[in-house]
C-alpha positions as CSV (number, residue, x, y, z in Angstrom):
1,M,-8.4,19.4,2.4
2,V,-9.6,15.9,1.3
3,S,-12.3,14.3,3.3
4,D,-11.0,11.9,5.9
5,S,-13.6,9.2,5.1
6,G,-12.4,7.0,8.0
7,A,-8.7,7.6,6.9
8,S,-6.1,6.1,9.2
9,I,-3.5,8.3,10.7
10,A,-0.9,6.7,8.4
11,E,-3.1,7.6,5.4
12,R,-3.5,11.2,6.6
13,L,0.2,11.6,7.2
14,R,1.1,10.5,3.7
15,R,-1.8,12.4,2.1
16,D,-1.1,15.7,3.9
17,L,2.7,15.8,3.9
18,G,2.6,18.6,1.3
19,R,0.8,21.0,3.6
20,L,3.2,20.5,6.6
21,T,6.1,22.8,7.4
22,P,9.6,21.3,7.1
23,N,9.8,20.5,10.8
24,E,6.3,19.1,10.9
25,K,7.2,16.9,7.9
26,R,10.3,15.6,9.8
27,A,8.0,14.6,12.6
28,A,5.5,12.9,10.2
29,Q,8.3,11.0,8.5
30,R,9.7,9.9,11.8
31,L,6.3,8.5,12.8
32,L,5.9,6.8,9.4
33,A,9.3,5.2,9.8
34,D,8.3,3.7,13.2
35,F,4.5,3.5,12.9
36,P,2.7,3.6,15.2
37,M,5.2,3.2,18.1
38,A,7.0,6.6,17.7
39,G,3.7,8.3,18.4
40,L,3.0,6.3,21.6
41,D,5.9,8.0,23.4
42,T,5.5,11.4,25.1
43,A,5.4,14.4,22.8
44,A,8.8,15.6,24.1
45,R,10.5,12.2,23.4
46,F,8.7,11.9,20.0
47,G,10.0,15.4,19.1
48,E,13.5,14.5,20.3
49,A,13.6,11.4,18.2
50,A,12.4,13.4,15.2
51,G,14.8,16.3,15.9
52,V,12.0,18.8,16.5
53,S,10.3,20.5,19.4
54,A,7.3,19.2,21.3
55,P,5.2,22.2,20.1
56,T,6.0,21.1,16.5
57,I,4.6,17.7,17.3
58,L,1.4,19.3,18.7
59,R,1.0,21.5,15.6
60,M,1.5,18.5,13.3
61,I,-1.2,16.5,15.0
62,A,-3.6,19.5,15.0
63,K,-3.2,19.6,11.3
64,L,-4.2,16.0,11.2
65,G,-7.4,16.9,13.0
66,F,-6.7,16.1,16.6
67,S,-7.6,18.4,19.4
68,S,-5.1,16.9,21.9
69,Y,-2.1,14.6,22.1
70,G,-4.1,12.2,24.2
71,A,-6.8,11.9,21.4
72,F,-4.0,11.3,18.9
73,Q,-2.5,8.5,21.0
74,D,-6.0,7.0,21.6
75,D,-6.4,6.7,17.8
76,L,-2.9,5.3,17.4
77,K,-3.6,2.6,20.0
78,A,-6.9,1.7,18.2
79,E,-5.0,1.4,14.9
80,L,-2.3,-0.8,16.5
81,A,-5.1,-3.0,17.8
82,A,-6.6,-3.1,14.3
83,Q,-3.2,-4.1,12.8
84,R,-3.1,-7.0,15.1
85,E,-6.6,-8.3,14.5
86,T,-6.9,-11.9,13.4
87,P,-9.9,-13.8,11.9
88,L,-10.7,-15.0,15.4
89,T,-10.7,-11.6,17.0
90,K,-12.6,-10.0,14.2
91,G,-15.6,-12.3,14.5
92,M,-18.5,-12.7,12.2
93,K,-20.3,-9.3,12.0
94,V,-22.8,-10.0,9.2
95,H,-25.9,-8.0,8.7
96,P,-28.7,-10.2,10.3
97,D,-31.4,-9.3,7.7
98,D,-29.5,-8.9,4.5
99,P,-25.9,-10.1,4.6
100,L,-25.3,-9.3,0.9
101,A,-26.5,-5.7,1.3
102,G,-24.4,-5.2,4.4
103,F,-21.3,-6.6,2.8
104,A,-21.8,-4.6,-0.4
105,Q,-22.2,-1.4,1.5
106,A,-19.0,-2.0,3.4
107,A,-17.1,-2.9,0.2
108,I,-18.5,0.2,-1.6
109,A,-17.4,2.4,1.4
110,N,-13.9,0.8,1.2
111,L,-13.7,1.7,-2.5
112,R,-14.8,5.3,-1.8
113,A,-12.4,5.8,1.1
114,T,-9.5,4.3,-0.8
115,A,-10.0,6.6,-3.7
116,E,-10.6,9.7,-1.6
117,N,-7.6,9.3,0.7
118,L,-4.9,8.1,-1.7
119,P,-2.4,10.9,-2.7
120,R,-2.7,11.4,-6.5
121,N,1.0,12.1,-6.8
122,E,1.8,8.7,-5.2
123,F,-0.5,6.9,-7.6
124,A,0.9,8.7,-10.6
125,A,4.5,8.0,-9.5
126,V,3.7,4.3,-9.3
127,A,2.0,4.2,-12.7
128,T,5.0,6.0,-14.2
129,L,7.4,3.5,-12.6
130,L,5.4,0.5,-13.9
131,A,5.3,2.0,-17.4
132,D,9.0,2.7,-17.7
133,P,10.7,-0.1,-19.7
134,R,14.1,0.7,-18.2
135,Y,12.9,-1.2,-15.0
136,R,12.1,-4.9,-14.7
137,L,9.0,-5.6,-12.7
138,H,8.5,-8.3,-10.1
139,F,5.2,-9.2,-8.4
140,L,4.5,-11.1,-5.2
141,G,1.7,-11.2,-2.6
142,G,0.7,-12.9,0.6
143,R,-1.6,-15.8,1.4
144,F,-4.8,-14.1,0.2
145,T,-3.3,-11.4,-2.0
146,D,-1.0,-13.4,-4.2
147,A,-3.8,-13.9,-6.6
148,I,-3.9,-10.1,-7.2
149,A,-0.2,-10.2,-8.0
150,D,-1.0,-12.9,-10.6
151,Y,-3.8,-10.8,-12.0
152,M,-1.6,-7.7,-12.4
153,T,1.3,-9.7,-13.9
154,A,-0.9,-11.2,-16.5
155,H,-2.1,-7.7,-17.7
156,L,1.2,-5.9,-17.6
157,R,3.0,-8.7,-19.5
158,V,0.9,-7.8,-22.5
159,I,1.7,-4.1,-22.6
160,R,5.4,-4.0,-21.6
161,P,8.5,-6.3,-21.5
162,D,10.3,-7.6,-18.4
163,V,7.4,-8.4,-16.2
164,R,8.1,-11.3,-13.8
165,R,6.3,-13.3,-11.2
166,V,8.1,-14.2,-8.0
167,G,7.0,-17.8,-7.6
168,G,7.3,-20.9,-5.5
169,Q,7.7,-21.3,-1.7
170,P,9.3,-18.6,0.4
171,A,12.6,-20.4,0.4
172,A,12.6,-20.2,-3.4
173,W,12.0,-16.4,-3.4
174,L,15.6,-15.9,-2.1
175,D,16.9,-17.6,-5.3
176,Q,15.1,-15.0,-7.3
177,L,16.8,-12.2,-5.4
178,L,19.9,-13.0,-7.5
179,D,18.4,-11.1,-10.4
180,I,17.0,-8.2,-8.5
181,G,18.9,-4.9,-8.2
182,R,18.8,-1.2,-9.0
183,R,17.0,-1.7,-12.3
184,D,14.1,-3.5,-10.6
185,V,10.8,-2.6,-9.2
186,V,9.3,-5.1,-6.7
187,V,5.5,-4.8,-6.2
188,L,4.3,-6.4,-3.1
189,F,0.7,-7.0,-1.8
190,D,0.5,-7.3,2.0
191,I,-2.6,-6.8,4.3
192,R,-3.2,-7.9,7.9
193,R,-2.1,-10.5,9.1
194,Y,1.1,-9.3,7.6
195,S,3.6,-11.8,6.2
196,D,7.0,-12.1,7.8
197,D,8.3,-13.8,4.7
198,L,7.2,-10.9,2.5
199,R,8.8,-8.5,4.9
200,D,12.1,-10.4,4.8
201,F,12.0,-10.5,1.0
202,A,11.2,-6.8,0.8
203,E,14.1,-5.9,3.1
204,R,16.5,-8.0,1.1
205,A,15.4,-6.6,-2.2
206,A,15.6,-3.0,-0.9
207,A,19.1,-3.6,0.4
208,Q,20.1,-4.7,-3.1
209,G,18.8,-1.4,-4.5
210,A,15.4,-2.4,-5.8
211,I,12.5,0.0,-5.6
212,I,9.8,-1.4,-3.4
213,V,6.1,-0.6,-4.2
214,L,3.7,-1.7,-1.5
215,V,0.0,-2.2,-1.9
216,T,-1.4,-2.6,1.6
217,D,-4.3,-1.8,4.0
218,Q,-5.0,1.5,5.7
219,W,-2.9,0.6,8.8
220,L,0.2,-0.1,6.6
221,S,2.2,-3.4,6.5
222,P,5.6,-3.2,8.2
223,I,7.0,-3.4,4.6
224,S,6.1,0.3,4.4
225,K,9.3,1.0,6.3
226,V,11.4,0.0,3.3
227,A,8.9,0.8,0.5
228,R,9.7,3.8,-1.8
229,R,6.0,4.0,-2.7
230,V,2.9,3.0,-0.7
231,L,-0.7,2.6,-1.9
232,P,-3.1,1.9,1.0
233,A,-6.6,0.5,0.4
234,H,-9.4,0.1,2.9
235,V,-10.2,-3.5,3.6
236,A,-12.5,-4.0,6.6
237,V,-15.8,-5.8,5.9
238,P,-18.3,-7.8,8.0
239,S,-16.4,-11.0,7.7
240,V,-13.6,-12.9,9.5
241,W,-11.4,-12.0,6.5
242,D,-10.6,-8.6,5.0
243,S,-11.7,-7.6,1.5
244,N,-9.4,-7.3,-1.5
245,A,-11.8,-5.2,-3.5
246,G,-9.9,-1.9,-2.7
247,L,-6.6,-3.5,-3.7
248,L,-8.1,-4.8,-7.0
249,M,-9.5,-1.4,-7.8
250,L,-6.1,0.1,-7.3
251,V,-4.5,-2.6,-9.5
252,E,-7.1,-2.1,-12.3
253,A,-6.7,1.7,-12.2
254,L,-2.9,1.3,-12.3
255,I,-3.2,-1.0,-15.3
256,A,-5.3,1.6,-17.1
257,A,-2.8,4.3,-16.3
258,V,0.1,2.2,-17.5
259,V,-1.6,1.4,-20.8
260,E,-2.1,5.2,-21.3
261,R,1.5,5.9,-20.5
262,R,2.8,3.1,-22.8
263,G,1.0,4.8,-25.7
264,E,2.0,3.5,-29.2
265,E,4.5,1.0,-27.8
266,G,1.8,-0.7,-25.8
267,R,-0.5,-0.7,-28.8
268,R,2.1,-2.4,-30.9
269,R,2.5,-5.1,-28.3
270,L,-1.3,-5.6,-28.2
271,E,-1.3,-5.9,-32.0
272,A,1.5,-8.4,-32.0
273,L,-0.3,-10.5,-29.4
274,E,-3.5,-10.5,-31.5
275,A,-1.5,-11.5,-34.6
276,I,-0.1,-14.5,-32.6
277,R,-3.5,-15.5,-31.4
278,S,-5.0,-15.3,-34.8
279,R,-2.5,-17.8,-36.3
280,P,-4.0,-21.3,-37.0
């Protein structure tokens, strides 16, 4: 089993789905579909909603590392509170003697936890989707994550065709839904405080048949309910704002994986771009 490294319950569920029984997997999928609220009900009602027995619920949470249903619910409540934290409620928790060292240690821990807890099959599936030229790609982020969407777009445009940036104000995003359907992958970046506008866009794009890929924090944006693929990153640092370092690491690792998958076709695009740049 992979080390928990501070993994959220949502991360553990996604990471460990493969070692659950079919009924336990149904319970896990029910919780992920209504996270974390489904798990805050009684074990009997949770099981009834998932179509399994209460003992199945207890066996599932035991595999996640919980000794009791009460302990499981305590962690769910803590994660719900973390989801709802704002810059004001987080407060400034800087290291009094060496703020840089304290922040760096937290960022490094986030990178390590992100890498350790992310299911490799999920990462590989996203990389394969992004490398497949049969799909058009669309990128969009929230208030502080939109710059990462820009960064990823700029790289992938070089190595594959049909890479698009969803731009403008939220009202203009809806216009761009006109060209989004079953041949499209929409990559969204959303961390707490989660964006209602992004969620609305994701739901509309998913309803039109697009594949939603979500890059989020360890507590999972509500967009996860409509996302086909979810890549969580750890984000908490001693600051009123969360850190994007884990998200950026995932993006750069994905770019590298897409380049590898594109192979000779990607190399030809790079050569063509270099030829364009070398012209006087």
